Each structure stands twice: as C-alpha cells, then as structure tokens.
C-alpha positions in Angstrom: 9.6 -29.2 -11.3 13.2 -27.9 -11.3 14.7 -25.4 -8.9 14.9 -22.7 -11.5 11.3 -23.2 -12.7 9.9 -23.3 -9.2 11.8 -20.2 -8.1 10.7 -18.3 -11.3 7.1 -19.2 -10.7 7.3 -18.1 -7.0 8.9 -14.8 -7.9 6.3 -14.1 -10.6 3.5 -14.9 -8.1 5.0 -13.8 -4.8 2.0 -11.6 -3.8 -0.5 -14.4 -4.5 1.7 -16.7 -2.3 2.2 -14.2 0.5 -1.4 -13.2 0.8 -2.6 -16.5 2.3 0.9 -17.6 3.3 2.7 -20.6 1.8 1.4 -23.1 4.3 -2.2 -22.0 3.9 -1.8 -22.0 0.1 -0.6 -25.6 0.2 -3.5 -26.6 2.5 -6.1 -24.9 0.3 -4.7 -26.4 -2.9 -5.7 -29.8 -1.7 -9.4 -28.8 -1.6 -10.7 -26.1 -3.7 -8.2 -23.8 -5.4 -8.2 -23.3 -9.2 -5.6 -25.2 -11.3 -3.4 -22.1 -11.7 -3.1 -21.7 -7.9 -2.6 -25.4 -7.5 0.3 -25.1 -9.9 1.8 -22.2 -7.9 1.3 -24.3 -4.7 3.2 -27.2 -6.4 6.0 -24.7 -7.2 6.2 -23.7 -3.5 6.4 -27.3 -2.4 9.0 -28.1 -5.0 11.1 -25.1 -4.0 10.9 -26.1 -0.4 12.0 -29.6 -1.3 15.0 -28.3 -3.3 16.1 -26.0 -0.4 15.7 -28.8 2.1 17.8 -31.1 -0.1 20.5 -28.5 -0.5 20.5 -27.8 3.3 20.7 -31.5 4.2 23.5 -32.1 1.6 25.6 -29.3 3.0 24.9 -30.4 6.6 26.1 -33.9 5.8 29.2 -32.6 4.0 30.1 -30.5 7.0 29.6 -33.4 9.4 31.7 -35.6 7.2 34.5 -33.0 7.4 34.5 -31.9 3.7 36.2 -28.6 3.7 36.6 -28.2 -0.1 32.9 -28.2 -0.9 31.2 -25.4 -2.9 31.6 -21.9 -1.4 28.1 -20.7 -2.1 25.7 -19.0 0.2 24.0 -22.3 1.4 27.4 -23.9 2.2 28.6 -20.8 4.1 25.4 -20.5 6.1 25.3 -24.1 7.1 29.0 -24.2 7.9 28.8 -21.1 10.1 25.7 -22.4 11.8 27.2 -25.8 12.5 30.4 -24.3 13.8 28.5 -22.0 16.2 26.3 -24.9 17.3 29.4 -26.9 18.2 30.7 -24.0 20.3 27.4 -23.7 22.2 26.9 -20.1 21.1 23.7 -20.8 19.3 24.1 -20.3 15.6 21.4 -19.9 13.0 18.3 -22.1 13.2 17.2 -24.2 10.3 14.3 -21.8 9.6 16.6 -18.8 9.7 18.9 -20.5 7.1 15.9 -21.2 4.8 14.8 -17.6 5.2 18.2 -16.3 4.3 18.4 -18.6 1.3 15.0 -17.4 0.0 15.8 -13.8 0.7 19.1 -13.9 -1.3 17.4 -15.8 -4.1 14.6 -13.2 -4.3 17.0 -10.2 -4.0 19.5 -11.6 -6.5 16.8 -12.2 -9.1 15.2 -8.8 -8.5 18.6 -7.0 -8.8 19.6 -9.0 -11.9 16.3 -8.3 -13.6 16.3 -4.5 -12.8 20.0 -3.6 -13.2 20.1 -3.5 -17.0 17.5 -0.7 -17.1 19.9 1.6 -15.3 22.6 1.3 -18.0 20.4 0.7 -21.1 17.8 3.5 -20.6 20.3 6.4 -20.6 21.9 5.0 -23.7 18.7 4.7 -25.8 18.3 8.4 -26.6 21.9 8.7 -27.8 22.1 7.3 -31.3 25.9 6.9 -31.5 26.0 5.0 -28.2 23.0 2.9 -29.2 24.7 2.0 -32.5 28.0 1.1 -30.8 26.1 -1.0 -28.3 24.3 -2.9 -31.0 27.5 -3.5 -32.9 29.2 -4.8 -29.9 26.3 -7.1 -29.1 26.4 -8.5 -32.7 30.2 -9.0 -32.6 29.9 -11.0 -29.3 27.2 -13.2 -30.8 24.2 -11.8 -29.0 21.1 -12.4 -31.0 19.1 -9.1 -30.8 16.1 -10.3 -32.9 
C-alpha cells in the first residue's frame, strides 16, 4: 500500500483507529477483526513503515553530511534533532518526530480539504461570479463534469 493510500485510509477512519489505539487495532487484527478493520490495520502498519523509512533515510543523510537534501518537514525535524543531540541538549525523540510528522500530515490534509469551502460557498449565490469562475476553470483546463 502506498504512502498516499495508507494516509488517506487512516484519515477517513481516524476515529475507528483512535478508539482502540493503533497498537491494539494491529493486535486485534491478527485474531478476530472483520476484513474492513483488518484492511485499516494494514494501512496503519504501512503508514508506520513509510514514516520509519523516511525517518531512517533522513537520519542516514544527515550522518553522511548531506546538506543539500530535501527541505521538507521530515528533513528539518531530523536535522534539528540530530544537531541538538550532538550538542547534548536533548533534541526531539524519535517518537516525537513521528508524532509531529503525523500531526502535520493530518492537519495539512484537513486544511486542504476544507479551505475551498470558504471561498466557493460565498461565490455560489452570486450568478456573475459563479459564471466567471466556471469560465476561468474551463479556460485553465479544469474538467468540471
């Protein structure tokens, strides 16, 4: 399962995952959960594997001295944590980095999914603005149907 698929499934079913907890869900999936919940459990395991892979890749890149790697959230968290650990001031723990990665994934998805309603809903009652918006979407190649 890809990173995107597993994240999407987790976000769609976050209440189902958080009720028993991800570790308990994975444990229960081995024994008696229905196939839908087993599939959700597989998404949790897949997402954790993807996050671990990203974390380990960035940790190796930092220890190899690569300074020109991606400047994404994972890279910046790992870099800051490793630099702080080298200075004996603590830094973030691995579980804190995973928690931040998941939180930013969740918040970013939620914000992206809900933001359009704040600019589309006020436009809908206004016919001239709705027509202009549709025309612009058509000229940019957006398929509205």
